[in-house]
Biopython code that builds the backbone (N, CA, C, O; Angstrom):
import numpy as np
from Bio.PDB.StructureBuilder import StructureBuilder

atoms = [
    (1, "MET", "N", (66.583, 66.419, 91.161)),
    (1, "MET", "CA", (66.219, 66.691, 92.537)),
    (1, "MET", "C", (65.906, 68.173, 92.669)),
    (1, "MET", "O", (66.678, 69.030, 92.240)),
    (2, "SER", "N", (64.793, 68.445, 93.253)),
    (2, "SER", "CA", (64.332, 69.817, 93.395)),
    (2, "SER", "C", (64.601, 70.310, 94.820)),
    (2, "SER", "O", (64.494, 69.553, 95.784)),
    (3, "THR", "N", (64.941, 71.555, 94.928)),
    (3, "THR", "CA", (65.113, 72.211, 96.220)),
    (3, "THR", "C", (64.341, 73.522, 96.168)),
    (3, "THR", "O", (64.021, 74.002, 95.081)),
    (4, "PRO", "N", (64.034, 74.115, 97.332)),
    (4, "PRO", "CA", (63.333, 75.404, 97.305)),
    (4, "PRO", "C", (64.098, 76.472, 96.515)),
    (4, "PRO", "O", (63.493, 77.261, 95.789)),
    (5, "ASP", "N", (65.430, 76.495, 96.657)),
    (5, "ASP", "CA", (66.221, 77.481, 95.914)),
    (5, "ASP", "C", (66.135, 77.238, 94.411)),
    (5, "ASP", "O", (65.971, 78.182, 93.639)),
    (6, "LEU", "N", (66.244, 75.986, 93.993)),
    (6, "LEU", "CA", (66.151, 75.666, 92.568)),
    (6, "LEU", "C", (64.758, 75.978, 92.044)),
    (6, "LEU", "O", (64.617, 76.558, 90.968)),
    (7, "ASP", "N", (63.739, 75.604, 92.788)),
    (7, "ASP", "CA", (62.359, 75.891, 92.373)),
    (7, "ASP", "C", (62.161, 77.393, 92.174)),
    (7, "ASP", "O", (61.536, 77.815, 91.201)),
    (8, "ARG", "N", (62.692, 78.198, 93.092)),
    (8, "ARG", "CA", (62.553, 79.653, 92.991)),
    (8, "ARG", "C", (63.306, 80.180, 91.772)),
    (8, "ARG", "O", (62.787, 81.022, 91.040)),
    (9, "LEU", "N", (64.530, 79.688, 91.549)),
    (9, "LEU", "CA", (65.304, 80.115, 90.377)),
    (9, "LEU", "C", (64.561, 79.797, 89.081)),
    (9, "LEU", "O", (64.489, 80.631, 88.179)),
    (10, "LEU", "N", (64.017, 78.606, 88.995)),
    (10, "LEU", "CA", (63.296, 78.204, 87.785)),
    (10, "LEU", "C", (62.027, 79.027, 87.602)),
    (10, "LEU", "O", (61.716, 79.450, 86.488)),
    (11, "ALA", "N", (61.298, 79.256, 88.681)),
    (11, "ALA", "CA", (60.052, 80.019, 88.599)),
    (11, "ALA", "C", (60.296, 81.481, 88.248)),
    (11, "ALA", "O", (59.482, 82.104, 87.565)),
    (12, "ASP", "N", (61.405, 82.024, 88.710)),
    (12, "ASP", "CA", (61.695, 83.445, 88.508)),
    (12, "ASP", "C", (62.589, 83.719, 87.308)),
    (12, "ASP", "O", (62.905, 84.877, 87.035)),
    (13, "SER", "N", (63.001, 82.693, 86.589)),
    (13, "SER", "CA", (63.923, 82.884, 85.472)),
    (13, "SER", "C", (63.335, 83.812, 84.417)),
    (13, "SER", "O", (62.206, 83.604, 83.971)),
    (14, "PRO", "N", (64.088, 84.836, 84.012)),
    (14, "PRO", "CA", (63.592, 85.717, 82.943)),
    (14, "PRO", "C", (63.532, 85.010, 81.588)),
    (14, "PRO", "O", (62.945, 85.540, 80.645)),
    (15, "ALA", "N", (64.122, 83.837, 81.481)),
    (15, "ALA", "CA", (64.079, 83.072, 80.223)),
    (15, "ALA", "C", (62.770, 82.311, 80.057)),
    (15, "ALA", "O", (62.478, 81.826, 78.964)),
    (16, "ARG", "N", (61.975, 82.197, 81.121)),
    (16, "ARG", "CA", (60.676, 81.515, 81.008)),
    (16, "ARG", "C", (59.850, 82.194, 79.937)),
    (16, "ARG", "O", (59.904, 83.412, 79.769)),
    (17, "SER", "N", (59.095, 81.402, 79.223)),
    (17, "SER", "CA", (58.318, 81.956, 78.129)),
    (17, "SER", "C", (56.938, 81.324, 78.070)),
    (17, "SER", "O", (56.811, 80.110, 78.224)),
    (18, "PRO", "N", (55.904, 82.126, 77.849)),
    (18, "PRO", "CA", (54.574, 81.566, 77.643)),
    (18, "PRO", "C", (54.390, 81.051, 76.220)),
    (18, "PRO", "O", (53.313, 80.574, 75.862)),
    (19, "HIS", "N", (55.451, 81.149, 75.404)),
    (19, "HIS", "CA", (55.362, 80.796, 73.985)),
    (19, "HIS", "C", (56.082, 79.499, 73.612)),
    (19, "HIS", "O", (55.939, 79.024, 72.486)),
    (20, "ARG", "N", (56.850, 78.919, 74.533)),
    (20, "ARG", "CA", (57.607, 77.696, 74.241)),
    (20, "ARG", "C", (57.325, 76.653, 75.323)),
    (20, "ARG", "O", (57.184, 76.980, 76.501)),
    (21, "CYS", "N", (57.246, 75.386, 74.892)),
    (21, "CYS", "CA", (57.002, 74.290, 75.828)),
    (21, "CYS", "C", (57.871, 73.095, 75.448)),
    (21, "CYS", "O", (57.934, 72.702, 74.283)),
    (22, "CYS", "N", (58.530, 72.532, 76.437)),
    (22, "CYS", "CA", (59.322, 71.315, 76.243)),
    (22, "CYS", "C", (58.831, 70.302, 77.274)),
    (22, "CYS", "O", (58.571, 70.644, 78.427)),
    (23, "PHE", "N", (58.709, 69.046, 76.835)),
    (23, "PHE", "CA", (58.214, 68.021, 77.743)),
    (23, "PHE", "C", (58.878, 66.686, 77.467)),
    (23, "PHE", "O", (59.482, 66.477, 76.415)),
    (24, "VAL", "N", (58.755, 65.786, 78.434)),
    (24, "VAL", "CA", (59.338, 64.448, 78.370)),
    (24, "VAL", "C", (58.218, 63.417, 78.428)),
    (24, "VAL", "O", (57.260, 63.560, 79.187)),
    (25, "LEU", "N", (58.358, 62.375, 77.613)),
    (25, "LEU", "CA", (57.499, 61.195, 77.651)),
    (25, "LEU", "C", (58.409, 59.972, 77.690)),
    (25, "LEU", "O", (59.587, 60.069, 77.347)),
    (26, "GLN", "N", (57.889, 58.845, 78.097)),
    (26, "GLN", "CA", (58.701, 57.628, 78.161)),
    (26, "GLN", "C", (58.003, 56.488, 77.429)),
    (26, "GLN", "O", (56.941, 56.027, 77.847)),
    (27, "VAL", "N", (58.609, 56.042, 76.337)),
    (27, "VAL", "CA", (58.070, 54.948, 75.535)),
    (27, "VAL", "C", (58.725, 53.634, 75.963)),
    (27, "VAL", "O", (59.911, 53.591, 76.293)),
    (28, "ARG", "N", (57.938, 52.579, 75.950)),
    (28, "ARG", "CA", (58.481, 51.255, 76.252)),
    (28, "ARG", "C", (59.513, 50.900, 75.176)),
    (28, "ARG", "O", (59.178, 50.927, 73.991)),
    (29, "PRO", "N", (60.738, 50.572, 75.540)),
    (29, "PRO", "CA", (61.787, 50.309, 74.547)),
    (29, "PRO", "C", (61.405, 49.267, 73.500)),
    (29, "PRO", "O", (61.805, 49.385, 72.342)),
    (30, "GLU", "N", (60.646, 48.258, 73.884)),
    (30, "GLU", "CA", (60.267, 47.221, 72.916)),
    (30, "GLU", "C", (59.212, 47.707, 71.926)),
    (30, "GLU", "O", (58.924, 47.026, 70.942)),
    (31, "LYS", "N", (58.634, 48.883, 72.182)),
    (31, "LYS", "CA", (57.605, 49.444, 71.304)),
    (31, "LYS", "C", (58.108, 50.631, 70.478)),
    (31, "LYS", "O", (57.327, 51.259, 69.763)),
    (32, "LEU", "N", (59.389, 50.938, 70.570)),
    (32, "LEU", "CA", (59.915, 52.137, 69.906)),
    (32, "LEU", "C", (59.699, 52.141, 68.400)),
    (32, "LEU", "O", (59.287, 53.158, 67.842)),
    (33, "THR", "N", (59.966, 51.033, 67.737)),
    (33, "THR", "CA", (59.823, 50.992, 66.283)),
    (33, "THR", "C", (58.383, 51.276, 65.881)),
    (33, "THR", "O", (58.132, 52.050, 64.957)),
    (34, "GLU", "N", (57.440, 50.652, 66.571)),
    (34, "GLU", "CA", (56.022, 50.886, 66.268)),
    (34, "GLU", "C", (55.627, 52.330, 66.573)),
    (34, "GLU", "O", (54.896, 52.952, 65.802)),
    (35, "TYR", "N", (56.107, 52.860, 67.693)),
    (35, "TYR", "CA", (55.766, 54.232, 68.086)),
    (35, "TYR", "C", (56.276, 55.240, 67.054)),
    (35, "TYR", "O", (55.537, 56.127, 66.627)),
    (36, "VAL", "N", (57.526, 55.100, 66.664)),
    (36, "VAL", "CA", (58.088, 56.013, 65.659)),
    (36, "VAL", "C", (57.338, 55.834, 64.340)),
    (36, "VAL", "O", (57.054, 56.817, 63.655)),
    (37, "GLY", "N", (57.020, 54.609, 63.982)),
    (37, "GLY", "CA", (56.258, 54.354, 62.766)),
    (37, "GLY", "C", (54.909, 55.041, 62.780)),
    (37, "GLY", "O", (54.479, 55.581, 61.761)),
    (38, "ALA", "N", (54.234, 55.030, 63.922)),
    (38, "ALA", "CA", (52.928, 55.685, 64.037)),
    (38, "ALA", "C", (53.041, 57.187, 63.806)),
    (38, "ALA", "O", (52.084, 57.818, 63.359)),
    (39, "HIS", "N", (54.186, 57.755, 64.103)),
    (39, "HIS", "CA", (54.375, 59.196, 63.921)),
    (39, "HIS", "C", (54.872, 59.563, 62.522)),
    (39, "HIS", "O", (55.068, 60.740, 62.220)),
    (40, "GLN", "N", (55.072, 58.575, 61.686)),
    (40, "GLN", "CA", (55.423, 58.872, 60.302)),
    (40, "GLN", "C", (54.178, 59.188, 59.485)),
    (40, "GLN", "O", (54.261, 59.716, 58.377)),
    (41, "ASP", "N", (53.020, 58.853, 60.054)),
    (41, "ASP", "CA", (51.749, 59.106, 59.368)),
    (41, "ASP", "C", (50.691, 59.512, 60.392)),
    (41, "ASP", "O", (49.683, 58.826, 60.562)),
    (42, "VAL", "N", (50.934, 60.642, 61.075)),
    (42, "VAL", "CA", (49.977, 61.131, 62.076)),
    (42, "VAL", "C", (48.669, 61.465, 61.364)),
    (42, "VAL", "O", (48.670, 62.085, 60.301)),
    (43, "TRP", "N", (47.573, 61.052, 61.954)),
    (43, "TRP", "CA", (46.256, 61.260, 61.363)),
    (43, "TRP", "C", (46.063, 62.724, 60.980)),
    (43, "TRP", "O", (46.442, 63.627, 61.727)),
    (44, "ALA", "N", (45.480, 62.946, 59.830)),
    (44, "ALA", "CA", (45.207, 64.309, 59.354)),
    (44, "ALA", "C", (44.344, 65.071, 60.362)),
    (44, "ALA", "O", (44.557, 66.264, 60.580)),
    (45, "GLU", "N", (43.374, 64.391, 60.975)),
    (45, "GLU", "CA", (42.515, 65.029, 61.976)),
    (45, "GLU", "C", (43.318, 65.529, 63.170)),
    (45, "GLU", "O", (43.040, 66.592, 63.726)),
    (46, "MET", "N", (44.326, 64.736, 63.556)),
    (46, "MET", "CA", (45.142, 65.126, 64.702)),
    (46, "MET", "C", (46.029, 66.300, 64.331)),
    (46, "MET", "O", (46.180, 67.234, 65.118)),
    (47, "ARG", "N", (46.611, 66.266, 63.156)),
    (47, "ARG", "CA", (47.437, 67.392, 62.697)),
    (47, "ARG", "C", (46.608, 68.674, 62.654)),
    (47, "ARG", "O", (47.065, 69.733, 63.085)),
    (48, "GLN", "N", (45.400, 68.572, 62.136)),
    (48, "GLN", "CA", (44.521, 69.734, 62.044)),
    (48, "GLN", "C", (44.156, 70.245, 63.436)),
    (48, "GLN", "O", (44.154, 71.453, 63.675)),
    (49, "ALA", "N", (43.851, 69.334, 64.347)),
    (49, "ALA", "CA", (43.492, 69.735, 65.711)),
    (49, "ALA", "C", (44.659, 70.453, 66.390)),
    (49, "ALA", "O", (44.456, 71.454, 67.077)),
    (50, "LEU", "N", (45.862, 69.952, 66.205)),
    (50, "LEU", "CA", (47.033, 70.610, 66.789)),
    (50, "LEU", "C", (47.193, 72.027, 66.232)),
    (50, "LEU", "O", (47.429, 72.976, 66.980)),
    (51, "ALA", "N", (47.064, 72.154, 64.928)),
    (51, "ALA", "CA", (47.179, 73.473, 64.301)),
    (51, "ALA", "C", (46.087, 74.414, 64.808)),
    (51, "ALA", "O", (46.361, 75.569, 65.132)),
    (52, "GLU", "N", (44.857, 73.923, 64.876)),
    (52, "GLU", "CA", (43.746, 74.758, 65.349)),
    (52, "GLU", "C", (43.901, 75.133, 66.819)),
    (52, "GLU", "O", (43.437, 76.191, 67.244)),
    (53, "ALA", "N", (44.554, 74.269, 67.599)),
    (53, "ALA", "CA", (44.794, 74.552, 69.015)),
    (53, "ALA", "C", (45.946, 75.538, 69.210)),
    (53, "ALA", "O", (46.181, 76.013, 70.321)),
    (54, "GLY", "N", (46.656, 75.841, 68.134)),
    (54, "GLY", "CA", (47.731, 76.823, 68.221)),
    (54, "GLY", "C", (49.122, 76.249, 68.388)),
    (54, "GLY", "O", (50.062, 76.989, 68.677)),
    (55, "TRP", "N", (49.275, 74.933, 68.211)),
    (55, "TRP", "CA", (50.596, 74.314, 68.316)),
    (55, "TRP", "C", (51.365, 74.581, 67.021)),
    (55, "TRP", "O", (50.895, 74.246, 65.934)),
    (56, "ARG", "N", (52.549, 75.185, 67.143)),
    (56, "ARG", "CA", (53.417, 75.445, 65.993)),
    (56, "ARG", "C", (54.809, 74.896, 66.295)),
    (56, "ARG", "O", (55.211, 74.743, 67.448)),
    (57, "ASN", "N", (55.518, 74.609, 65.217)),
    (57, "ASN", "CA", (56.906, 74.166, 65.348)),
    (57, "ASN", "C", (57.009, 72.982, 66.326)),
    (57, "ASN", "O", (57.943, 72.900, 67.124)),
    (58, "TYR", "N", (56.045, 72.085, 66.246)),
    (58, "TYR", "CA", (55.983, 70.926, 67.144)),
    (58, "TYR", "C", (56.959, 69.872, 66.652)),
    (58, "TYR", "O", (56.922, 69.468, 65.490)),
    (59, "SER", "N", (57.831, 69.432, 67.546)),
    (59, "SER", "CA", (58.839, 68.439, 67.204)),
    (59, "SER", "C", (58.935, 67.408, 68.317)),
    (59, "SER", "O", (58.715, 67.717, 69.489)),
    (60, "LEU", "N", (59.266, 66.178, 67.936)),
    (60, "LEU", "CA", (59.538, 65.109, 68.892)),
    (60, "LEU", "C", (60.947, 64.589, 68.625)),
    (60, "LEU", "O", (61.359, 64.446, 67.474)),
    (61, "PHE", "N", (61.678, 64.310, 69.700)),
    (61, "PHE", "CA", (63.038, 63.807, 69.615)),
    (61, "PHE", "C", (63.121, 62.543, 70.458)),
    (61, "PHE", "O", (62.460, 62.432, 71.491)),
    (62, "LEU", "N", (63.929, 61.597, 70.016)),
    (62, "LEU", "CA", (63.999, 60.284, 70.652)),
    (62, "LEU", "C", (65.405, 59.965, 71.133)),
    (62, "LEU", "O", (66.380, 60.179, 70.413)),
    (63, "ARG", "N", (65.504, 59.450, 72.358)),
    (63, "ARG", "CA", (66.738, 58.811, 72.834)),
    (63, "ARG", "C", (66.443, 57.314, 72.807)),
    (63, "ARG", "O", (65.797, 56.782, 73.709)),
    (64, "ALA", "N", (66.919, 56.648, 71.770)),
    (64, "ALA", "CA", (66.559, 55.253, 71.505)),
    (64, "ALA", "C", (67.052, 54.288, 72.582)),
    (64, "ALA", "O", (66.452, 53.231, 72.777)),
    (65, "GLU", "N", (68.117, 54.626, 73.275)),
    (65, "GLU", "CA", (68.661, 53.710, 74.284)),
    (65, "GLU", "C", (67.640, 53.341, 75.359)),
    (65, "GLU", "O", (67.638, 52.216, 75.860)),
    (66, "ASP", "N", (66.782, 54.283, 75.708)),
    (66, "ASP", "CA", (65.844, 54.013, 76.797)),
    (66, "ASP", "C", (64.403, 54.446, 76.501)),
    (66, "ASP", "O", (63.534, 54.320, 77.364)),
    (67, "GLY", "N", (64.146, 54.949, 75.305)),
    (67, "GLY", "CA", (62.787, 55.324, 74.938)),
    (67, "GLY", "C", (62.343, 56.686, 75.428)),
    (67, "GLY", "O", (61.148, 56.982, 75.429)),
    (68, "MET", "N", (63.286, 57.525, 75.847)),
    (68, "MET", "CA", (62.911, 58.861, 76.283)),
    (68, "MET", "C", (62.573, 59.721, 75.070)),
    (68, "MET", "O", (63.343, 59.796, 74.112)),
    (69, "ILE", "N", (61.416, 60.366, 75.125)),
    (69, "ILE", "CA", (60.953, 61.267, 74.077)),
    (69, "ILE", "C", (60.974, 62.681, 74.641)),
    (69, "ILE", "O", (60.476, 62.931, 75.738)),
    (70, "ILE", "N", (61.551, 63.591, 73.887)),
    (70, "ILE", "CA", (61.498, 65.012, 74.213)),
    (70, "ILE", "C", (60.582, 65.664, 73.182)),
    (70, "ILE", "O", (60.793, 65.517, 71.978)),
    (71, "GLY", "N", (59.581, 66.372, 73.646)),
    (71, "GLY", "CA", (58.679, 67.100, 72.777)),
    (71, "GLY", "C", (58.871, 68.591, 72.960)),
    (71, "GLY", "O", (59.207, 69.060, 74.047)),
    (72, "TYR", "N", (58.652, 69.332, 71.880)),
    (72, "TYR", "CA", (58.796, 70.790, 71.922)),
    (72, "TYR", "C", (57.759, 71.393, 70.986)),
    (72, "TYR", "O", (57.542, 70.898, 69.880)),
    (73, "PHE", "N", (57.123, 72.465, 71.439)),
    (73, "PHE", "CA", (56.263, 73.222, 70.541)),
    (73, "PHE", "C", (56.223, 74.677, 70.970)),
    (73, "PHE", "O", (56.605, 75.032, 72.085)),
    (74, "GLU", "N", (55.757, 75.497, 70.065)),
    (74, "GLU", "CA", (55.599, 76.918, 70.319)),
    (74, "GLU", "C", (54.136, 77.286, 70.087)),
    (74, "GLU", "O", (53.429, 76.640, 69.315)),
    (75, "SER", "N", (53.704, 78.337, 70.774)),
    (75, "SER", "CA", (52.343, 78.829, 70.630)),
    (75, "SER", "C", (52.282, 80.260, 71.140)),
    (75, "SER", "O", (53.147, 80.697, 71.899)),
    (76, "GLU", "N", (51.270, 80.973, 70.725)),
    (76, "GLU", "CA", (51.068, 82.316, 71.278)),
    (76, "GLU", "C", (50.844, 82.228, 72.785)),
    (76, "GLU", "O", (51.263, 83.107, 73.538)),
    (77, "ASP", "N", (50.177, 81.151, 73.217)),
    (77, "ASP", "CA", (49.880, 80.927, 74.632)),
    (77, "ASP", "C", (49.925, 79.418, 74.857)),
    (77, "ASP", "O", (48.962, 78.714, 74.552)),
    (78, "VAL", "N", (51.031, 78.925, 75.386)),
    (78, "VAL", "CA", (51.239, 77.486, 75.562)),
    (78, "VAL", "C", (50.157, 76.864, 76.430)),
    (78, "VAL", "O", (49.633, 75.801, 76.094)),
    (79, "GLU", "N", (49.817, 77.498, 77.526)),
    (79, "GLU", "CA", (48.801, 76.935, 78.418)),
    (79, "GLU", "C", (47.462, 76.797, 77.699)),
    (79, "GLU", "O", (46.808, 75.759, 77.797)),
    (80, "ALA", "N", (47.057, 77.834, 76.983)),
    (80, "ALA", "CA", (45.794, 77.792, 76.238)),
    (80, "ALA", "C", (45.851, 76.738, 75.127)),
    (80, "ALA", "O", (44.852, 76.069, 74.861)),
    (81, "ALA", "N", (47.001, 76.585, 74.483)),
    (81, "ALA", "CA", (47.152, 75.592, 73.412)),
    (81, "ALA", "C", (47.025, 74.176, 73.962)),
    (81, "ALA", "O", (46.425, 73.315, 73.319)),
    (82, "GLN", "N", (47.582, 73.927, 75.140)),
    (82, "GLN", "CA", (47.461, 72.603, 75.752)),
    (82, "GLN", "C", (46.019, 72.320, 76.159)),
    (82, "GLN", "O", (45.526, 71.204, 75.991)),
    (83, "GLU", "N", (45.352, 73.327, 76.689)),
    (83, "GLU", "CA", (43.950, 73.150, 77.063)),
    (83, "GLU", "C", (43.092, 72.904, 75.826)),
    (83, "GLU", "O", (42.177, 72.081, 75.856)),
    (84, "ALA", "N", (43.386, 73.618, 74.735)),
    (84, "ALA", "CA", (42.603, 73.463, 73.502)),
    (84, "ALA", "C", (42.762, 72.074, 72.908)),
    (84, "ALA", "O", (41.780, 71.483, 72.461)),
    (85, "ILE", "N", (43.982, 71.538, 72.892)),
    (85, "ILE", "CA", (44.167, 70.200, 72.316)),
    (85, "ILE", "C", (43.530, 69.153, 73.220)),
    (85, "ILE", "O", (43.050, 68.132, 72.726)),
    (86, "ALA", "N", (43.515, 69.374, 74.504)),
    (86, "ALA", "CA", (42.859, 68.433, 75.421)),
    (86, "ALA", "C", (41.348, 68.379, 75.177)),
    (86, "ALA", "O", (40.715, 67.347, 75.395)),
    (87, "ARG", "N", (40.778, 69.498, 74.723)),
    (87, "ARG", "CA", (39.332, 69.561, 74.448)),
    (87, "ARG", "C", (38.975, 69.081, 73.043)),
    (87, "ARG", "O", (37.802, 68.839, 72.756)),
    (88, "ALA", "N", (39.964, 68.941, 72.169)),
    (88, "ALA", "CA", (39.686, 68.551, 70.775)),
    (88, "ALA", "C", (39.047, 67.166, 70.729)),
    (88, "ALA", "O", (39.449, 66.260, 71.460)),
    (89, "ALA", "N", (38.063, 67.015, 69.874)),
    (89, "ALA", "CA", (37.316, 65.754, 69.775)),
    (89, "ALA", "C", (38.211, 64.569, 69.438)),
    (89, "ALA", "O", (37.943, 63.455, 69.889)),
    (90, "ILE", "N", (39.253, 64.777, 68.665)),
    (90, "ILE", "CA", (40.133, 63.684, 68.238)),
    (90, "ILE", "C", (41.098, 63.236, 69.344)),
    (90, "ILE", "O", (41.595, 62.111, 69.307)),
    (91, "SER", "N", (41.363, 64.089, 70.307)),
    (91, "SER", "CA", (42.393, 63.802, 71.311)),
    (91, "SER", "C", (42.197, 62.496, 72.076)),
    (91, "SER", "O", (43.159, 61.739, 72.206)),
    (92, "PRO", "N", (41.006, 62.193, 72.589)),
    (92, "PRO", "CA", (40.865, 60.927, 73.327)),
    (92, "PRO", "C", (41.170, 59.704, 72.456)),
    (92, "PRO", "O", (41.749, 58.728, 72.932)),
    (93, "ARG", "N", (40.781, 59.762, 71.186)),
    (93, "ARG", "CA", (41.043, 58.628, 70.297)),
    (93, "ARG", "C", (42.547, 58.483, 70.038)),
    (93, "ARG", "O", (43.072, 57.370, 70.049)),
    (94, "TRP", "N", (43.242, 59.609, 69.805)),
    (94, "TRP", "CA", (44.690, 59.575, 69.583)),
    (94, "TRP", "C", (45.412, 59.089, 70.846)),
    (94, "TRP", "O", (46.302, 58.243, 70.770)),
    (95, "GLU", "N", (45.027, 59.624, 71.991)),
    (95, "GLU", "CA", (45.655, 59.221, 73.255)),
    (95, "GLU", "C", (45.446, 57.722, 73.512)),
    (95, "GLU", "O", (46.359, 57.037, 73.975)),
    (96, "ALA", "N", (44.267, 57.225, 73.217)),
    (96, "ALA", "CA", (44.003, 55.795, 73.401)),
    (96, "ALA", "C", (44.880, 54.957, 72.467)),
    (96, "ALA", "O", (45.411, 53.922, 72.872)),
    (97, "ALA", "N", (45.028, 55.402, 71.226)),
    (97, "ALA", "CA", (45.854, 54.665, 70.268)),
    (97, "ALA", "C", (47.322, 54.678, 70.674)),
    (97, "ALA", "O", (48.037, 53.707, 70.427)),
    (98, "MET", "N", (47.780, 55.752, 71.288)),
    (98, "MET", "CA", (49.184, 55.877, 71.679)),
    (98, "MET", "C", (49.488, 55.229, 73.030)),
    (98, "MET", "O", (50.648, 54.948, 73.330)),
    (99, "SER", "N", (48.472, 54.992, 73.838)),
    (99, "SER", "CA", (48.689, 54.533, 75.213)),
    (99, "SER", "C", (49.455, 53.218, 75.306)),
    (99, "SER", "O", (50.178, 52.996, 76.277)),
    (100, "GLU", "N", (49.311, 52.353, 74.321)),
    (100, "GLU", "CA", (50.008, 51.060, 74.378)),
    (100, "GLU", "C", (51.525, 51.198, 74.310)),
    (100, "GLU", "O", (52.249, 50.274, 74.681)),
    (101, "TYR", "N", (52.009, 52.339, 73.840)),
    (101, "TYR", "CA", (53.443, 52.521, 73.638)),
    (101, "TYR", "C", (54.187, 53.023, 74.874)),
    (101, "TYR", "O", (55.407, 52.881, 74.960)),
    (102, "PHE", "N", (53.471, 53.602, 75.820)),
    (102, "PHE", "CA", (54.135, 54.251, 76.940)),
    (102, "PHE", "C", (54.326, 53.341, 78.137)),
    (102, "PHE", "O", (53.535, 52.429, 78.376)),
    (103, "THR", "N", (55.396, 53.604, 78.890)),
    (103, "THR", "CA", (55.601, 52.923, 80.161)),
    (103, "THR", "C", (54.500, 53.399, 81.112)),
    (103, "THR", "O", (53.888, 54.437, 80.863)),
    (104, "PRO", "N", (54.235, 52.665, 82.194)),
    (104, "PRO", "CA", (53.232, 53.138, 83.153)),
    (104, "PRO", "C", (53.581, 54.554, 83.621)),
    (104, "PRO", "O", (54.668, 54.794, 84.147)),
    (105, "GLY", "N", (52.661, 55.470, 83.426)),
    (105, "GLY", "CA", (52.888, 56.865, 83.773)),
    (105, "GLY", "C", (53.710, 57.638, 82.751)),
    (105, "GLY", "O", (53.782, 58.864, 82.824)),
    (106, "GLY", "N", (54.329, 56.946, 81.804)),
    (106, "GLY", "CA", (55.209, 57.596, 80.829)),
    (106, "GLY", "C", (54.500, 58.359, 79.744)),
    (106, "GLY", "O", (55.133, 59.114, 79.005)),
    (107, "GLY", "N", (53.181, 58.178, 79.627)),
    (107, "GLY", "CA", (52.424, 58.901, 78.623)),
    (107, "GLY", "C", (51.914, 60.247, 79.116)),
    (107, "GLY", "O", (51.280, 60.992, 78.369)),
    (108, "GLU", "N", (52.193, 60.551, 80.371)),
    (108, "GLU", "CA", (51.807, 61.848, 80.923)),
    (108, "GLU", "C", (52.963, 62.814, 80.729)),
    (108, "GLU", "O", (54.083, 62.557, 81.170)),
    (109, "LYS", "N", (52.683, 63.923, 80.066)),
    (109, "LYS", "CA", (53.732, 64.900, 79.799)),
    (109, "LYS", "C", (54.312, 65.444, 81.095)),
    (109, "LYS", "O", (53.587, 65.908, 81.975)),
    (110, "GLN", "N", (55.619, 65.377, 81.193)),
    (110, "GLN", "CA", (56.324, 66.040, 82.283)),
    (110, "GLN", "C", (56.916, 67.311, 81.670)),
    (110, "GLN", "O", (57.894, 67.248, 80.925)),
    (111, "ILE", "N", (56.324, 68.455, 81.985)),
    (111, "ILE", "CA", (56.771, 69.730, 81.429)),
    (111, "ILE", "C", (58.103, 70.111, 82.067)),
    (111, "ILE", "O", (58.262, 70.060, 83.286)),
    (112, "LEU", "N", (59.053, 70.492, 81.220)),
    (112, "LEU", "CA", (60.367, 70.909, 81.701)),
    (112, "LEU", "C", (60.431, 72.431, 81.765)),
    (112, "LEU", "O", (60.063, 73.103, 80.801)),
    (113, "PRO", "N", (60.889, 72.984, 82.881)),
    (113, "PRO", "CA", (60.968, 74.437, 82.980)),
    (113, "PRO", "C", (62.118, 74.990, 82.137)),
    (113, "PRO", "O", (63.203, 74.410, 82.082)),
    (114, "GLN", "N", (61.863, 76.094, 81.500)),
    (114, "GLN", "CA", (62.893, 76.762, 80.707)),
    (114, "GLN", "C", (63.653, 77.722, 81.615)),
    (114, "GLN", "O", (63.043, 78.484, 82.366)),
    (115, "TYR", "N", (64.977, 77.689, 81.549)),
    (115, "TYR", "CA", (65.773, 78.580, 82.398)),
    (115, "TYR", "C", (66.834, 79.347, 81.608)),
    (115, "TYR", "O", (67.541, 80.186, 82.167)),
    (116, "PHE", "N", (66.946, 79.059, 80.295)),
    (116, "PHE", "CA", (67.898, 79.783, 79.446)),
    (116, "PHE", "C", (67.348, 79.816, 78.039)),
    (116, "PHE", "O", (66.761, 78.842, 77.568)),
    (117, "HIS", "N", (67.540, 80.939, 77.366)),
    (117, "HIS", "CA", (67.145, 81.060, 75.960)),
    (117, "HIS", "C", (68.068, 82.064, 75.288)),
    (117, "HIS", "O", (68.222, 83.191, 75.758)),
    (118, "LEU", "N", (68.680, 81.650, 74.187)),
    (118, "LEU", "CA", (69.510, 82.530, 73.379)),
    (118, "LEU", "C", (68.745, 82.816, 72.098)),
    (118, "LEU", "O", (68.601, 81.940, 71.245)),
    (119, "ALA", "N", (68.261, 84.029, 71.965)),
    (119, "ALA", "CA", (67.467, 84.391, 70.786)),
    (119, "ALA", "C", (68.358, 84.666, 69.593)),
    (119, "ALA", "O", (67.862, 84.985, 68.512)),
]
sb = StructureBuilder()
sb.init_structure("model")
sb.init_model(0)
sb.init_chain("A")
sb.init_seg("    ")
for serial, (resi, resn, name, xyz) in enumerate(atoms, 1):
    if name == "N":
        sb.init_residue(resn, " ", resi, " ")
    sb.init_atom(name, np.array(xyz, "f"), 0.0, 1.0, " ", f" {name:<3s}", serial, name[0])
structure = sb.get_structure()
């Protein structure tokens, strides 16, 4: 639940970083095995596109009980890296292939605000 005070705290947090991004996705529980399997052999074109877009240290984490996926990556400029991967020629094909795994609306990244970082 968001409030104006919480929104302001999150927006003004000195821990916010243009170099780190964490997000949530929601996979259909009955599709988890297939979804995880698809990520054991991510297409070389997609891996290359992510690297060229500036995505580094990209990781996905799974809460198997309900299909919640947490994604994390680093970049020199997270916003620019997200825009670059969205423009990559391979992205629409990858997104289409992955769409069957997500709950309605669950394939849209929900970016989580960073409010603490211990370097």
